C-alpha angles and dihedrals in degrees: 000000000000116000094240092052092052091049092051093045092051091047092049094049098042111026111019093062091054089054091048090238112173096201129089106242092213093070100019119138090205094057096114092052093048092047090050091052090055090048090049092051091052091048092049094050091047090052091048090050092050091048092049090048091051092048091049091050091049092048093049090052091049090049093052092046092045091052091048093051092048091051090049092049091048090050091049090049090054091050092049093052 
């Protein structure tokens, strides 16, 4: 079975029915557009994941720094009293 045929068959069985597509993906004239939409969705979700990961890293650094500064300020307040 050619690779392209397998890819179209898998897409038709798994994904096209979820999208309520009425065409058979094996012979579909809109195949390139449908395939591009799937690629775009994957890219968007990858970008969202990377953005969320970067935000989480930044927040964890802020949290650590914030805690350190608070401890330092508390220590300085004890020494002043």
